[in-house]
DORO-79853 format. One line per 4 residues: number of its first residue (from 1); for each residue x, y, z of C-alpha. Coordinates in pm, 1 decimal, padded with zeros to 6 digits. Example, Ala and Ser with C-alpha at 12.3 -4.5 7.8 and 13.67 -1.06 7.14 Angstrom:
2
1> 01230.0/-00450.0/00780.0 ~ 01367.0/-00106.0/00714.0
REM end
This chain:
378
1> 21618.0/-04287.4/06615.7 ~ 21453.7/-03934.1/06595.2 ~ 21066.9/-03957.4/06564.7 ~ 20910.1/-03741.3/06285.9
5> 20745.4/-03419.7/06386.1 ~ 20386.1/-03452.3/06511.2 ~ 20326.1/-03102.7/06634.0 ~ 20204.2/-02856.4/06376.5
9> 20094.2/-02487.5/06399.5 ~ 19804.0/-02421.8/06160.7 ~ 19745.8/-02063.4/06035.7 ~ 19391.4/-01984.8/05945.1
13> 19228.5/-01651.2/05874.2 ~ 18975.2/-01586.2/06157.9 ~ 18650.1/-01547.2/05958.1 ~ 18663.7/-01859.8/05734.6
17> 18393.1/-02103.6/05843.9 ~ 18496.8/-02410.7/05629.3 ~ 18871.4/-02381.6/05711.4 ~ 18794.4/-02371.7/06078.1
21> 18560.6/-02675.2/06025.6 ~ 18843.9/-02865.8/05847.0 ~ 19080.5/-02773.4/06130.9 ~ 18847.7/-02906.1/06398.1
25> 18782.3/-03228.7/06223.8 ~ 19150.1/-03290.4/06154.2 ~ 19241.5/-03192.4/06518.9 ~ 18992.2/-03464.3/06642.7
29> 19125.6/-03728.4/06405.3 ~ 19494.4/-03659.8/06450.1 ~ 19487.6/-03626.2/06829.8 ~ 19384.2/-03994.0/06848.2
33> 19702.5/-04075.5/06658.8 ~ 19948.5/-03881.7/06877.4 ~ 19949.7/-03548.5/06693.2 ~ 19907.7/-03199.6/06824.6
37> 19762.8/-02909.1/06620.9 ~ 19787.6/-02553.7/06741.2 ~ 19541.9/-02310.9/06575.9 ~ 19686.9/-01956.3/06492.0
41> 19412.1/-01720.0/06369.2 ~ 19522.1/-01446.4/06133.8 ~ 19380.2/-01130.1/06005.2 ~ 19358.4/-01254.3/05653.0
45> 19456.9/-01544.6/05431.1 ~ 19764.1/-01363.7/05301.7 ~ 19901.7/-01341.6/05652.5 ~ 19837.4/-01719.9/05689.2
49> 20045.3/-01798.9/05379.3 ~ 20322.4/-01559.1/05491.5 ~ 20345.7/-01730.9/05821.6 ~ 20377.8/-02071.3/05654.2
53> 20629.5/-01938.4/05397.3 ~ 20849.0/-01787.6/05683.1 ~ 20830.2/-02094.6/05903.9 ~ 20613.5/-01920.9/06175.6
57> 20347.8/-02190.4/06101.6 ~ 20364.4/-02522.0/05943.4 ~ 20025.5/-02559.3/05774.1 ~ 19730.7/-02367.0/05623.1
61> 19455.2/-02424.5/05367.4 ~ 19392.8/-02262.4/05020.0 ~ 19150.6/-02308.6/04739.0 ~ 19323.8/-02487.1/04444.1
65> 19219.0/-02206.3/04198.8 ~ 19360.2/-01914.4/04399.9 ~ 19616.6/-01812.9/04148.3 ~ 19570.7/-01442.5/04229.9
69> 19670.8/-01502.5/04586.1 ~ 19990.8/-01656.1/04475.8 ~ 20064.2/-01347.0/04246.3 ~ 20009.0/-01124.7/04554.0
73> 20246.5/-01330.1/04767.5 ~ 20522.0/-01304.9/04494.9 ~ 20853.4/-01465.1/04582.6 ~ 20712.6/-01576.0/04921.1
77> 20492.4/-01832.6/04740.0 ~ 20798.6/-02024.5/04627.6 ~ 20834.4/-02177.7/04972.0 ~ 20473.8/-02307.6/04983.8
81> 20402.0/-02674.9/04900.1 ~ 20077.6/-02874.0/04853.4 ~ 20067.0/-03142.6/05119.3 ~ 19745.4/-03292.5/04980.1
85> 19388.8/-03217.3/04860.3 ~ 19177.9/-03226.6/05171.0 ~ 18819.1/-03123.5/05085.4 ~ 18586.1/-03016.3/04809.9
89> 18408.8/-02683.2/04833.2 ~ 18115.4/-02564.6/04624.9 ~ 18059.6/-02218.5/04499.9 ~ 17726.2/-02121.1/04673.8
93> 17523.8/-01805.7/04606.2 ~ 17214.7/-01707.7/04785.4 ~ 16967.9/-01419.2/04705.4 ~ 16659.5/-01277.2/04881.4
97> 16433.4/-01393.2/04598.2 ~ 16430.8/-01702.3/04385.3 ~ 16604.2/-01655.5/04046.0 ~ 16551.5/-01865.2/03740.7
101> 16841.8/-02087.4/03636.1 ~ 16838.3/-01911.0/03290.4 ~ 16932.4/-01578.8/03445.0 ~ 17273.5/-01442.1/03330.6
105> 17549.5/-01389.3/03584.7 ~ 17559.2/-01028.5/03482.9 ~ 17191.8/-00983.5/03583.0 ~ 17254.3/-01167.6/03914.0
109> 17566.9/-00980.0/04030.0 ~ 17591.0/-00648.5/03849.3 ~ 17548.9/-00341.1/04078.4 ~ 17488.5/-00561.2/04390.9
113> 17623.3/-00558.0/04744.6 ~ 17781.7/-00901.2/04766.1 ~ 17836.7/-01042.5/05120.6 ~ 18158.5/-01247.7/05169.7
117> 18317.2/-01396.9/05480.7 ~ 18649.8/-01209.2/05475.3 ~ 18696.6/-00863.2/05319.1 ~ 19041.4/-00838.9/05152.6
121> 19100.2/-01220.8/05188.5 ~ 19132.2/-01507.3/04945.3 ~ 18766.1/-01514.1/04824.5 ~ 18748.7/-01143.4/04788.7
125> 19061.3/-01139.0/04576.3 ~ 18972.1/-01423.6/04345.6 ~ 18612.1/-01300.9/04300.9 ~ 18732.6/-00953.2/04205.9
129> 18951.1/-01097.2/03939.2 ~ 18678.6/-01325.9/03817.6 ~ 18410.7/-01057.7/03789.8 ~ 18655.4/-00828.1/03626.1
133> 18732.6/-01084.2/03346.9 ~ 18351.5/-01141.0/03302.2 ~ 18302.1/-00763.6/03277.4 ~ 18046.8/-00756.1/03563.3
137> 18056.5/-00406.1/03712.6 ~ 17911.1/-00204.4/03997.5 ~ 17986.4/-00470.1/04255.0 ~ 18058.9/-00385.6/04616.5
141> 18186.2/-00647.6/04850.3 ~ 18055.1/-00627.2/05214.9 ~ 18057.6/-00850.0/05513.6 ~ 17770.5/-01096.4/05580.5
145> 17638.1/-00854.3/05845.5 ~ 17648.4/-00538.0/05638.6 ~ 17313.4/-00566.2/05453.3 ~ 17419.8/-00764.9/05158.7
149> 17179.2/-00830.5/04866.5 ~ 17363.0/-01147.7/04771.5 ~ 17560.1/-01398.5/04975.3 ~ 17862.0/-01578.5/04818.8
153> 18093.8/-01835.2/04970.7 ~ 18264.7/-02162.7/04912.0 ~ 18084.9/-02415.7/05110.6 ~ 18024.9/-02780.1/05171.9
157> 17781.5/-03007.0/04993.6 ~ 17455.2/-03014.5/05189.8 ~ 17629.6/-02820.5/05460.9 ~ 17453.2/-02696.5/05778.9
161> 17554.8/-02345.4/05694.9 ~ 17357.0/-02350.5/05376.9 ~ 17057.2/-02497.3/05560.5 ~ 17084.4/-02207.0/05806.2
165> 17070.2/-01945.4/05535.2 ~ 16772.5/-02109.7/05377.1 ~ 16588.0/-02108.7/05709.0 ~ 16660.6/-01733.4/05734.3
169> 16483.3/-01674.5/05394.0 ~ 16774.1/-01688.2/05154.2 ~ 16740.0/-01882.7/04819.5 ~ 17028.2/-02072.1/04660.3
173> 17104.0/-01976.9/04309.0 ~ 17134.0/-02233.3/04017.4 ~ 17358.1/-02081.3/03745.9 ~ 17305.2/-02104.8/03380.7
177> 17538.9/-02307.6/03144.7 ~ 17727.4/-01980.9/03022.7 ~ 17847.5/-01882.8/03366.2 ~ 17954.4/-02237.1/03466.8
181> 18142.7/-02284.8/03140.4 ~ 18308.5/-01940.1/03172.3 ~ 18451.1/-02050.7/03508.8 ~ 18540.3/-02411.0/03451.5
185> 18677.7/-02395.2/03092.5 ~ 18906.0/-02107.1/03187.0 ~ 19029.4/-02280.0/03501.7 ~ 19102.5/-02656.1/03517.6
189> 19096.4/-02638.9/03900.9 ~ 18720.0/-02582.5/03890.7 ~ 18465.5/-02852.7/03800.5 ~ 18091.6/-02826.9/03718.9
193> 17865.7/-02982.7/03978.5 ~ 17488.0/-03054.0/04017.8 ~ 17359.1/-03059.4/04367.3 ~ 17023.5/-03246.4/04394.9
197> 16743.3/-03118.8/04589.8 ~ 16628.2/-03300.3/04915.3 ~ 16389.7/-03569.6/04825.1 ~ 16044.6/-03524.6/04971.3
201> 16101.9/-03155.1/05045.4 ~ 15879.3/-02936.8/04822.7 ~ 16083.1/-02632.8/04902.8 ~ 16415.4/-02796.2/04808.7
205> 16537.5/-02784.7/04449.9 ~ 16860.5/-02882.5/04277.2 ~ 17119.1/-02627.8/04178.1 ~ 17400.6/-02613.7/03914.7
209> 17726.2/-02445.2/04003.8 ~ 18104.5/-02541.5/04020.2 ~ 18347.0/-02664.4/04280.8 ~ 18699.4/-02640.9/04384.9
213> 18941.7/-02840.3/04598.1 ~ 19090.1/-02720.0/04923.9 ~ 19471.1/-02789.1/04952.5 ~ 19646.9/-02839.3/05271.3
217> 19952.8/-02632.3/05237.6 ~ 20291.7/-02662.4/05407.5 ~ 20637.5/-02518.5/05385.3 ~ 20908.2/-02660.4/05159.0
221> 21128.6/-02697.7/05469.3 ~ 20876.9/-02929.9/05642.8 ~ 21056.6/-03259.6/05683.9 ~ 20988.7/-03524.4/05425.6
225> 20929.9/-03795.6/05682.7 ~ 20704.1/-03566.1/05892.5 ~ 20492.1/-03482.0/05573.9 ~ 20497.5/-03856.1/05468.1
229> 20355.9/-03974.8/05804.8 ~ 20096.5/-03689.1/05813.8 ~ 19972.5/-03761.1/05469.2 ~ 19966.3/-04138.8/05546.7
233> 19761.4/-04083.7/05865.2 ~ 19500.2/-03873.1/05685.4 ~ 19472.2/-04092.0/05375.0 ~ 19447.3/-04407.1/05587.9
237> 19170.8/-04252.7/05811.4 ~ 18978.0/-04064.6/05540.8 ~ 18656.2/-04261.7/05619.0 ~ 18644.5/-04113.1/05964.3
241> 18646.7/-03763.9/05807.1 ~ 18404.2/-03869.4/05538.0 ~ 18160.1/-03986.8/05811.4 ~ 18150.3/-03624.2/05929.0
245> 18125.1/-03436.5/05595.1 ~ 18091.6/-03543.4/05234.9 ~ 18340.1/-03278.9/05134.6 ~ 18624.1/-03507.5/05241.3
249> 18544.4/-03744.2/04949.7 ~ 18824.1/-03555.8/04772.1 ~ 19089.0/-03721.4/04983.7 ~ 19207.1/-03971.6/04720.4
253> 19560.1/-04074.9/04631.8 ~ 19481.4/-04064.8/04261.1 ~ 19441.6/-03687.6/04237.8 ~ 19573.7/-03501.5/03934.5
257> 19921.5/-03373.5/04038.0 ~ 19945.1/-03159.3/03731.0 ~ 19647.4/-02947.2/03827.7 ~ 19766.8/-02846.2/04168.8
261> 19811.4/-02480.7/04246.3 ~ 20137.3/-02547.8/04423.9 ~ 20415.1/-02808.7/04375.0 ~ 20353.5/-03134.3/04566.8
265> 20552.9/-03177.7/04884.5 ~ 20824.5/-03450.3/04859.7 ~ 20682.8/-03618.6/05161.8 ~ 20336.6/-03668.9/04998.3
269> 20502.4/-03768.0/04670.5 ~ 20700.3/-04042.2/04860.0 ~ 20377.2/-04173.3/05018.6 ~ 20196.9/-04176.3/04683.7
273> 20480.1/-04362.7/04527.1 ~ 20529.8/-04619.0/04800.0 ~ 20379.8/-04891.2/04595.7 ~ 20554.4/-04785.7/04274.1
277> 20917.7/-04878.9/04326.3 ~ 21192.1/-04755.7/04094.5 ~ 21304.1/-04980.7/03812.0 ~ 21603.7/-05109.2/04005.1
281> 21380.1/-05183.7/04310.8 ~ 21118.5/-05352.1/04094.5 ~ 21365.7/-05581.7/03930.5 ~ 21616.4/-05616.7/04211.8
285> 21580.6/-06000.8/04234.8 ~ 21605.1/-06048.4/03863.7 ~ 21911.4/-05806.2/03847.0 ~ 22079.1/-05991.1/04138.7
289> 22029.1/-06324.0/03962.8 ~ 22169.7/-06178.7/03641.8 ~ 22478.5/-06048.3/03818.0 ~ 22525.4/-06393.0/03983.1
293> 22491.9/-06577.7/03654.0 ~ 22736.6/-06339.4/03494.1 ~ 22980.4/-06384.3/03772.0 ~ 22959.5/-06763.0/03741.3
297> 23004.6/-06738.4/03362.1 ~ 23301.9/-06510.0/03398.2 ~ 23456.2/-06734.2/03661.4 ~ 23401.3/-07036.2/03448.7
301> 23552.9/-06847.4/03146.9 ~ 23848.6/-06757.5/03337.0 ~ 23900.1/-07117.7/03462.0 ~ 23876.3/-07244.9/03104.6
305> 24123.2/-06978.8/02986.3 ~ 24360.1/-07064.5/03266.4 ~ 24326.9/-07435.7/03165.2 ~ 24409.2/-07362.7/02811.0
309> 24705.9/-07147.4/02891.0 ~ 24832.0/-07416.4/03137.8 ~ 24797.5/-07675.3/02867.2 ~ 24985.9/-07464.4/02621.5
313> 25263.5/-07404.5/02883.6 ~ 25282.6/-07778.6/02955.5 ~ 25337.4/-07848.5/02586.2 ~ 25616.1/-07589.4/02570.2
317> 25774.9/-07723.0/02885.0 ~ 25783.2/-08063.7/02721.8 ~ 25981.0/-07916.9/02430.7 ~ 26231.1/-07758.3/02669.6
321> 26278.1/-08091.0/02836.8 ~ 26316.8/-08259.0/02499.8 ~ 26589.4/-07999.5/02405.4 ~ 26768.7/-08068.4/02726.0
325> 26753.2/-08447.0/02663.2 ~ 26894.9/-08396.7/02307.7 ~ 27187.4/-08188.1/02446.1 ~ 27258.5/-08436.5/02735.6
329> 27231.3/-08764.9/02557.5 ~ 27338.5/-08673.5/02204.9 ~ 27545.9/-08909.5/01997.1 ~ 27877.9/-08823.2/01866.0
333> 27725.2/-08794.9/01527.3 ~ 27650.5/-08422.1/01502.9 ~ 27435.0/-08485.0/01193.3 ~ 27187.9/-08689.8/01406.8
337> 27187.1/-08430.0/01681.4 ~ 27129.6/-08153.1/01425.9 ~ 26845.3/-08358.5/01273.7 ~ 26677.8/-08406.9/01617.4
341> 26709.2/-08037.1/01704.9 ~ 26567.2/-07939.9/01361.8 ~ 26272.9/-08171.9/01410.4 ~ 26215.8/-08027.4/01753.9
345> 26221.9/-07679.9/01627.5 ~ 25977.3/-07768.0/01346.5 ~ 25737.0/-07935.2/01590.8 ~ 25745.9/-07634.9/01815.3
349> 25664.8/-07409.5/01524.2 ~ 25368.5/-07621.7/01421.0 ~ 25243.8/-07649.5/01779.5 ~ 25274.7/-07271.7/01811.0
353> 25067.9/-07221.7/01505.5 ~ 24801.8/-07459.2/01622.2 ~ 24765.8/-07352.5/01989.3 ~ 24908.7/-07006.9/01974.2
357> 25175.8/-07069.2/02235.4 ~ 25329.9/-06797.5/02430.8 ~ 25550.0/-06616.5/02174.8 ~ 25809.3/-06503.6/02427.6
361> 25864.6/-06859.7/02553.0 ~ 25878.7/-06995.4/02199.6 ~ 26134.2/-06731.0/02096.4 ~ 26358.1/-06840.0/02383.2
365> 26331.3/-07204.9/02282.1 ~ 26387.6/-07119.1/01916.2 ~ 26696.5/-06915.1/02000.5 ~ 26839.4/-07193.2/02220.6
369> 26790.9/-07455.4/01932.0 ~ 26940.1/-07217.8/01674.1 ~ 27239.2/-07140.5/01890.2 ~ 27296.9/-07518.2/01935.4
373> 27275.1/-07577.2/01564.6 ~ 27526.9/-07300.1/01506.7 ~ 27773.4/-07458.4/01739.9 ~ 27729.7/-07797.2/01572.9
377> 27797.8/-07637.7/01225.0 ~ 28144.6/-07521.0/01335.9
REM end
């Protein structure tokens, strides 16, 4: 038997902190279970998706709300499949000075230099589209190191990266209700989220923002069994990942399949449905019993039918024997012989009417009796 594939090339854009973090955690977990992951760093996220689509890599990661990226990929996106939701990421924004949570998004972002991880990548593309829809103008996207006025990225709940920015004098932004609703009501892949401040820390405060889900993405040609086993291994060992980062709480079999950016891979679907057999599988025993009972009933019916037919045949055979006896031992009195033949014919007719004797056999007997009567009349 051929073992399912356990070696995967994972394409990730080189400047994405969380995706590399996810890769490292998965690499540690899967190595213990006989898997081998090979990291392939790409120039940007589009290149990562293209590599998976063409088969030059087996896996990558994408935010579930990145519709714009799929539009850019065009026909190449048709080969991509969602293997599973792997992590939750939170939209985090930092400014150099504290901002009241009633401040509008236009006031926060308009005319600012916004620092992002990867210029021209997934976050850059989706944010451009989002700010355009919100009619926020004058924005310039720059790298984290290019003197940004605002830092924006999709991060982890209570992540070390956020702590690092706060230590460097950056302040997390808590958005107002309008900006959160603008994002979450337009896009069902986004959810509002409240992040509480650290208890006992006078400098820590809660923030309101929104979150997305990171999808592990594979190729449609990735074997169903290989994907099934990969999903099974991750689902069954999710607590090991969760002990590392809270963002892995999203690894749950009961996720909403209809809200996925990409079609679900057949291997994952098979794993999810493993405890939900088809109708035939679920009622296999009952169906087998029903078939057995029907076979027994059919057999019994056929036996009864054969018995009835045999009984009818026996009756008719008796009449044939009686006919022969009349011919063999008939008296010289033709009138008596004619009477006995007439009585036999009448009895056969009555019996045929009652039991529905075989018509062909009855016709033969009737013709024989009538021929004999015709001879006697001469």
